[in-house]
C-alpha positions as CSV (number, residue, x, y, z in Angstrom):
1,M,46.2,-35.1,24.1
2,N,47.8,-38.4,23.6
3,H,46.8,-40.3,20.5
4,E,48.6,-43.5,21.0
5,T,47.1,-46.7,19.6
6,P,46.2,-49.2,22.2
7,R,48.4,-52.2,22.5
8,R,47.1,-55.3,21.0
9,T,47.1,-58.6,22.7
10,D,47.6,-61.9,20.9
11,D,43.8,-62.7,21.1
12,T,42.7,-59.6,19.2
13,D,45.4,-60.1,16.5
14,D,43.8,-63.3,15.3
15,T,40.3,-61.9,15.1
16,D,41.4,-58.7,13.4
17,D,43.4,-60.6,10.8
18,A,40.4,-62.8,10.1
19,L,38.1,-59.8,9.8
20,Q,40.5,-58.1,7.4
21,Q,40.7,-61.2,5.2
22,R,36.9,-61.5,5.1
23,L,36.6,-57.8,4.1
24,R,39.1,-58.2,1.3
25,A,37.2,-61.2,0.1
26,L,34.0,-59.2,-0.4
27,P,33.3,-58.1,-4.0
28,R,33.8,-54.4,-4.7
29,E,30.4,-53.8,-6.3
30,L,27.2,-55.8,-6.2
31,A,24.6,-55.7,-8.9
32,P,21.0,-55.6,-7.6
33,P,19.0,-58.7,-8.4
34,S,16.9,-58.6,-11.6
35,D,13.7,-59.3,-9.7
36,G,14.5,-56.9,-6.9
37,W,11.7,-54.4,-7.7
38,I,9.1,-57.1,-8.0
39,R,10.1,-58.6,-4.7
40,L,10.0,-55.1,-3.1
41,Q,6.6,-54.4,-4.5
42,A,5.2,-57.7,-3.2
43,A,6.6,-56.8,0.3
44,L,4.9,-53.4,0.4
45,P,1.2,-53.0,1.4
46,P,-1.2,-52.4,-1.5
47,R,-2.0,-48.7,-2.5
48,P,-5.3,-47.4,-3.9
49,P,-4.9,-46.6,-7.6
50,I,-4.3,-43.0,-8.6
51,V,-7.1,-41.6,-10.7
52,A,-6.2,-38.7,-13.0
53,T,-8.7,-35.8,-13.1
54,P,-10.1,-35.0,-16.5
55,P,-8.8,-31.9,-18.2
56,R,-11.0,-28.8,-18.0
57,T,-13.4,-28.4,-20.9
58,L,-13.5,-25.3,-23.0
59,A,-16.9,-24.3,-21.6
60,H,-15.7,-24.3,-18.1
61,G,-12.7,-22.1,-19.0
62,R,-15.0,-19.6,-20.7
63,S,-17.2,-19.3,-17.6
64,A,-14.2,-18.7,-15.4
65,R,-13.0,-16.0,-17.7
66,R,-16.4,-14.5,-17.8
67,R,-16.6,-14.4,-14.0
68,L,-13.1,-12.8,-13.8
69,R,-14.0,-10.2,-16.5
70,W,-16.9,-9.0,-14.3
71,A,-15.2,-9.3,-10.9
72,L,-13.1,-6.1,-11.3
73,P,-15.8,-3.8,-12.5
74,A,-18.2,-5.1,-9.9
75,G,-15.7,-4.6,-7.2
76,A,-14.9,-1.1,-8.4
77,A,-18.6,-0.2,-8.4
78,L,-19.0,-1.6,-4.9
79,A,-16.1,0.4,-3.6
80,A,-17.4,3.6,-5.3
81,S,-20.8,3.2,-3.9
82,I,-19.4,2.7,-0.4
83,A,-17.2,5.8,-0.8
84,L,-20.2,7.8,-2.0
85,Y,-22.2,6.6,0.9
86,W,-19.6,7.9,3.4
87,V,-18.5,11.1,1.6
88,V,-21.7,12.7,0.4
89,P,-23.2,13.1,3.9
90,L,-20.0,14.7,5.1
91,T,-20.0,17.3,2.3
92,M,-23.7,18.1,2.3
93,Q,-24.9,20.4,5.0
94,L,-28.6,20.2,5.8
95,P,-30.4,23.6,5.4
96,S,-32.1,23.2,8.7
97,Q,-28.8,23.2,10.6
98,A,-28.0,26.5,12.0
99,P,-24.4,27.7,12.1
100,A,-22.6,26.9,15.4
101,A,-22.6,29.6,18.0
102,P,-19.3,31.3,18.5
103,S,-17.2,29.9,21.2
104,V,-16.2,31.9,24.3
105,L,-12.7,32.5,22.8
106,Q,-14.2,33.8,19.5
107,Q,-16.4,36.2,21.5
108,Q,-13.4,37.4,23.4
109,A,-11.5,37.9,20.1
110,S,-14.5,39.9,18.7
111,A,-14.5,42.1,21.8
112,M,-10.8,42.6,21.6
113,S,-11.0,43.6,17.9
114,A,-13.7,46.1,18.8
115,D,-11.5,47.6,21.5
116,Y,-8.6,47.7,19.2
117,Q,-10.6,49.5,16.5
118,Q,-11.6,52.1,19.1
119,A,-8.0,52.6,20.3
120,I,-6.7,53.0,16.7
121,A,-9.5,55.5,16.0
122,A,-8.4,57.5,19.0
123,L,-4.8,57.9,17.8
124,P,-3.9,60.6,15.4
125,R,-3.8,59.5,11.7
126,V,-0.2,59.3,10.5
127,D,0.7,58.7,6.9
128,A,4.4,57.9,7.1
129,P,5.8,55.7,4.2
130,E,8.5,54.2,6.4
131,W,6.0,52.8,8.9
132,R,3.5,51.4,6.3
133,P,5.2,47.9,5.6
134,A,5.4,47.1,9.4
135,L,1.9,48.3,10.1
136,R,0.5,46.3,7.0
137,E,2.4,43.2,8.2
138,L,0.8,43.4,11.6
139,D,-2.7,43.9,10.1
140,D,-2.1,40.8,7.9
141,S,-1.0,38.8,10.9
142,A,-4.2,39.8,12.8
143,D,-6.3,38.7,9.8
144,Q,-4.5,35.4,9.6
145,I,-5.0,34.8,13.4
146,H,-8.8,35.6,13.0
147,A,-8.9,33.0,10.2
148,A,-7.1,30.5,12.3
149,L,-9.5,31.1,15.2
150,A,-12.4,30.3,12.8
151,Q,-10.7,27.0,12.2
152,S,-9.8,26.3,15.8
153,P,-12.3,28.2,17.9
154,R,-11.0,26.7,21.2
155,S,-7.4,27.7,20.8
156,R,-6.4,30.0,23.7
157,H,-2.9,30.3,22.2
158,L,-4.4,32.0,19.1
159,L,-6.3,34.5,21.3
160,E,-3.1,35.3,23.2
161,Q,-1.3,35.7,19.8
162,L,-4.0,38.1,18.6
163,Q,-3.7,40.1,21.8
164,R,0.1,40.5,21.4
165,T,-0.4,41.4,17.7
166,Y,-2.9,44.2,18.6
167,A,-0.7,45.5,21.4
168,L,2.3,45.6,19.0
169,R,0.2,47.3,16.3
170,L,-1.0,50.0,18.8
171,E,2.5,50.6,20.1
172,L,3.9,50.9,16.6
173,T,1.1,53.3,15.6
174,R,1.9,55.5,18.7
175,Q,5.5,55.5,17.8
176,A,4.7,56.5,14.2
177,A,2.4,59.3,15.5
178,T,5.1,60.5,17.9
179,S,7.9,60.5,15.2
180,A,5.6,62.4,12.8
181,T,5.0,65.2,15.4
182,G,8.6,65.4,16.3
183,L,8.0,64.7,20.0
184,P,10.4,62.4,21.9
185,S,8.9,59.1,22.7
């Protein structure tokens, strides 16, 4: 970019010099006139007077504190009564209500348990200490699955898990009986 100053002609020289002289002739600082605020106030439109509110009296302060003192306990009592209204009916079971009928999956689990008990009874009784921990663990798993079925009576996955556990328990019992008799499996 080119930052050259424009050329001046003779006409502009005279006006620029005159302007420069007038600027130099101005005083450096001007003091405001002494009646400046009065003239300014007279030029502005009138405003309504500002009325100060009276300070609170001691009695008013006491009533506000009294209300505040009762607000927290009253609110807590209200919250507790609402909670009681919602929680008590959920925890109380009416005596006239009959227990819910077992679901189809729970009936299948009961039938499967009966079949399993018959199959275990048909196998020879073996008391081998090396097989006890595994058999006990499978029995505990079956009990846990029954408890879970009571909580989630419509869970097909739990029924399938119970079936696998019973099948594994029967197979392990057969293997224990076979190893106790010395026959190859």
